[in-house]
N, CA and C atoms as a LAMMPS dump frame, in Angstrom:
ITEM: TIMESTEP
0
ITEM: NUMBER OF ATOMS
219
ITEM: BOX BOUNDS ff ff ff
-5.0000000000000000e+02 5.0000000000000000e+02
-5.0000000000000000e+02 5.0000000000000000e+02
-5.0000000000000000e+02 5.0000000000000000e+02
ITEM: ATOMS id mol type element x y z
1 1 1 N -4.632 34.525 -42.617
2 1 2 C -4.385 33.195 -42.132
3 1 3 C -4.977 33.064 -40.729
4 2 1 N -5.756 32 -40.522
5 2 2 C -6.396 31.804 -39.229
6 2 3 C -5.488 31.03 -38.292
7 3 1 N -5.615 31.343 -36.996
8 3 2 C -4.862 30.587 -35.995
9 3 3 C -5.624 29.33 -35.622
10 4 1 N -4.897 28.261 -35.438
11 4 2 C -5.521 27.031 -34.99
12 4 3 C -5.574 27.028 -33.466
13 5 1 N -6.61 26.442 -32.892
14 5 2 C -6.674 26.404 -31.425
15 5 3 C -5.548 25.529 -30.868
16 6 1 N -4.982 25.949 -29.736
17 6 2 C -3.868 25.198 -29.151
18 6 3 C -4.337 23.993 -28.364
19 7 1 N -5.557 24.024 -27.869
20 7 2 C -6.091 22.856 -27.184
21 7 3 C -7.482 22.557 -27.709
22 8 1 N -7.908 21.347 -27.515
23 8 2 C -9.194 20.936 -28.056
24 8 3 C -10.305 21.736 -27.39
25 9 1 N -11.188 22.216 -28.2
26 9 2 C -12.32 22.955 -27.65
27 9 3 C -13.474 22.001 -27.463
28 10 1 N -14.257 22.225 -26.425
29 10 2 C -15.422 21.396 -26.159
30 10 3 C -16.559 22.309 -25.735
31 11 1 N -17.767 21.848 -25.909
32 11 2 C -18.889 22.679 -25.485
33 11 3 C -18.866 22.858 -23.976
34 12 1 N -19.392 23.95 -23.521
35 12 2 C -19.416 24.247 -22.091
36 12 3 C -20.242 23.197 -21.358
37 13 1 N -19.716 22.726 -20.224
38 13 2 C -20.426 21.726 -19.428
39 13 3 C -21.625 22.37 -18.748
40 14 1 N -22.703 21.639 -18.73
41 14 2 C -23.858 22.113 -17.987
42 14 3 C -23.736 21.637 -16.55
43 15 1 N -24.538 22.171 -15.681
44 15 2 C -24.458 21.821 -14.261
45 15 3 C -24.799 20.351 -14.035
46 16 1 N -25.643 19.773 -14.875
47 16 2 C -26.049 18.375 -14.686
48 16 3 C -24.952 17.406 -15.119
49 17 1 N -24.143 17.774 -16.11
50 17 2 C -23.139 16.844 -16.609
51 17 3 C -21.74 17.136 -16.096
52 18 1 N -21.536 18.249 -15.464
53 18 2 C -20.193 18.609 -15
54 18 3 C -19.827 17.773 -13.78
55 19 1 N -18.667 17.133 -13.83
56 19 2 C -18.181 16.349 -12.695
57 19 3 C -17.326 17.245 -11.812
58 20 1 N -17.512 17.155 -10.514
59 20 2 C -16.658 17.969 -9.641
60 20 3 C -15.207 17.517 -9.746
61 21 1 N -14.299 18.446 -9.714
62 21 2 C -12.887 18.121 -9.904
63 21 3 C -12.185 17.724 -8.621
64 22 1 N -12.82 17.879 -7.484
65 22 2 C -12.152 17.601 -6.223
66 22 3 C -12.346 16.172 -5.73
67 23 1 N -13.17 15.372 -6.366
68 23 2 C -13.374 13.994 -5.926
69 23 3 C -12.42 13.073 -6.668
70 24 1 N -11.808 12.121 -5.962
71 24 2 C -10.916 11.18 -6.65
72 24 3 C -11.704 10.214 -7.524
73 25 1 N -11.053 9.678 -8.503
74 25 2 C -11.731 8.758 -9.403
75 25 3 C -11.973 7.421 -8.694
76 26 1 N -12.879 6.635 -9.251
77 26 2 C -13.251 5.366 -8.624
78 26 3 C -12.084 4.396 -8.573
79 27 1 N -11.236 4.419 -9.566
80 27 2 C -10.093 3.498 -9.576
81 27 3 C -9.17 3.772 -8.399
82 28 1 N -8.966 5.037 -8.093
83 28 2 C -8.103 5.375 -6.955
84 28 3 C -8.756 4.955 -5.644
85 29 1 N -10.063 5.124 -5.528
86 29 2 C -10.765 4.701 -4.315
87 29 3 C -10.67 3.188 -4.125
88 30 1 N -10.85 2.452 -5.214
89 30 2 C -10.761 0.994 -5.136
90 30 3 C -9.349 0.578 -4.757
91 31 1 N -8.351 1.228 -5.34
92 31 2 C -6.965 0.905 -5.019
93 31 3 C -6.662 1.18 -3.548
94 32 1 N -7.13 2.3 -3.031
95 32 2 C -6.911 2.625 -1.619
96 32 3 C -7.594 1.598 -0.725
97 33 1 N -8.804 1.172 -1.09
98 33 2 C -9.511 0.156 -0.308
99 33 3 C -8.768 -1.172 -0.332
100 34 1 N -8.227 -1.541 -1.486
101 34 2 C -7.48 -2.8 -1.578
102 34 3 C -6.208 -2.741 -0.734
103 35 1 N -5.508 -1.617 -0.76
104 35 2 C -4.299 -1.467 0.053
105 35 3 C -4.649 -1.543 1.533
106 36 1 N -5.773 -0.953 1.923
107 36 2 C -6.194 -1.005 3.325
108 36 3 C -6.505 -2.432 3.754
109 37 1 N -7.186 -3.189 2.903
110 37 2 C -7.526 -4.572 3.243
111 37 3 C -6.27 -5.429 3.349
112 38 1 N -5.358 -5.291 2.402
113 38 2 C -4.116 -6.074 2.44
114 38 3 C -3.288 -5.693 3.661
115 39 1 N -3.246 -4.415 4
116 39 2 C -2.518 -3.969 5.188
117 39 3 C -3.108 -4.534 6.47
118 40 1 N -4.425 -4.568 6.546
119 40 2 C -5.069 -5.131 7.734
120 40 3 C -4.811 -6.628 7.841
121 41 1 N -4.838 -7.333 6.717
122 41 2 C -4.539 -8.767 6.744
123 41 3 C -3.1 -9.03 7.171
124 42 1 N -2.166 -8.235 6.661
125 42 2 C -0.763 -8.404 7.036
126 42 3 C -0.563 -8.108 8.523
127 43 1 N -1.22 -7.073 9.032
128 43 2 C -1.105 -6.755 10.455
129 43 3 C -1.714 -7.863 11.308
130 44 1 N -2.818 -8.43 10.868
131 44 2 C -3.435 -9.534 11.602
132 44 3 C -2.545 -10.76 11.652
133 45 1 N -1.919 -11.087 10.526
134 45 2 C -1.004 -12.238 10.498
135 45 3 C 0.198 -11.975 11.394
136 46 1 N 0.726 -10.766 11.365
137 46 2 C 1.865 -10.429 12.215
138 46 3 C 1.511 -10.565 13.685
139 47 1 N 0.354 -10.059 14.083
140 47 2 C -0.065 -10.149 15.49
141 47 3 C -0.282 -11.602 15.887
142 48 1 N -0.835 -12.384 14.983
143 48 2 C -1.103 -13.792 15.3
144 48 3 C 0.192 -14.603 15.426
145 49 1 N 1.19 -14.3 14.615
146 49 2 C 2.431 -15.073 14.601
147 49 3 C 3.501 -14.522 15.537
148 50 1 N 3.299 -13.367 16.127
149 50 2 C 4.321 -12.756 16.976
150 50 3 C 4.702 -13.609 18.187
151 51 1 N 3.766 -14.215 18.927
152 51 2 C 4.176 -15.053 20.065
153 51 3 C 5.075 -16.223 19.654
154 52 1 N 4.808 -16.832 18.524
155 52 2 C 5.652 -17.929 18.051
156 52 3 C 7.053 -17.456 17.704
157 53 1 N 7.153 -16.269 17.117
158 53 2 C 8.466 -15.724 16.778
159 53 3 C 9.253 -15.403 18.039
160 54 1 N 8.585 -14.863 19.051
161 54 2 C 9.253 -14.578 20.326
162 54 3 C 9.747 -15.874 20.957
163 55 1 N 8.94 -16.922 20.894
164 55 2 C 9.334 -18.225 21.437
165 55 3 C 10.562 -18.762 20.702
166 56 1 N 10.58 -18.629 19.377
167 56 2 C 11.737 -19.09 18.608
168 56 3 C 13.005 -18.33 18.989
169 57 1 N 12.895 -17.028 19.176
170 57 2 C 14.062 -16.236 19.559
171 57 3 C 14.574 -16.673 20.925
172 58 1 N 13.686 -16.96 21.852
173 58 2 C 14.111 -17.447 23.179
174 58 3 C 14.839 -18.783 23.072
175 59 1 N 14.333 -19.668 22.215
176 59 2 C 14.99 -20.967 22.029
177 59 3 C 16.376 -20.761 21.433
178 60 1 N 16.501 -19.877 20.441
179 60 2 C 17.811 -19.621 19.841
180 60 3 C 18.787 -19.083 20.875
181 61 1 N 18.322 -18.222 21.751
182 61 2 C 19.211 -17.672 22.785
183 61 3 C 19.644 -18.743 23.776
184 62 1 N 18.734 -19.656 24.153
185 62 2 C 19.1 -20.719 25.095
186 62 3 C 20.114 -21.671 24.474
187 63 1 N 19.954 -21.971 23.194
188 63 2 C 20.853 -22.889 22.514
189 63 3 C 22.196 -22.232 22.247
190 64 1 N 22.194 -20.924 22.103
191 64 2 C 23.417 -20.209 21.803
192 64 3 C 23.606 -19.996 20.325
193 65 1 N 22.547 -20.029 19.567
194 65 2 C 22.609 -19.817 18.121
195 65 3 C 22.908 -18.358 17.85
196 66 1 N 23.928 -18.121 17.052
197 66 2 C 24.255 -16.749 16.653
198 66 3 C 24.421 -16.713 15.152
199 67 1 N 24.087 -15.607 14.578
200 67 2 C 24.217 -15.458 13.129
201 67 3 C 25.688 -15.362 12.755
202 68 1 N 26.041 -15.844 11.592
203 68 2 C 27.408 -15.767 11.119
204 68 3 C 28.17 -17.064 11.381
205 69 1 N 29.431 -17.063 10.999
206 69 2 C 30.238 -18.268 11.166
207 69 3 C 30.879 -18.281 12.546
208 70 1 N 31.129 -19.487 13.026
209 70 2 C 31.783 -19.633 14.326
210 70 3 C 33.29 -19.812 14.106
211 71 1 N 34.039 -19.101 14.892
212 71 2 C 35.494 -19.231 14.812
213 71 3 C 35.988 -20.112 15.949
214 72 1 N 36.928 -21 15.665
215 72 2 C 37.437 -21.834 16.761
216 72 3 C 38.154 -20.968 17.794
217 73 1 N 37.865 -21.222 19.017
218 73 2 C 38.406 -20.341 20.037
219 73 3 C 39.243 -21.053 20.961
């Protein structure tokens, strides 16, 4: 009785067709690039809107706005 191979056998790769195993696939590179672009856009929007947010916080402090319910005192 012959033994069946446990994993699929394939012909040996030649040097011209063998892909190096240490390089990430293109999909991962594209995903990393997209995450970098979205992160840069989010950081740019945050930097652009930060002065307005600081101004709003100052206005809230002058008015006396506090989070939560007010209790009669």
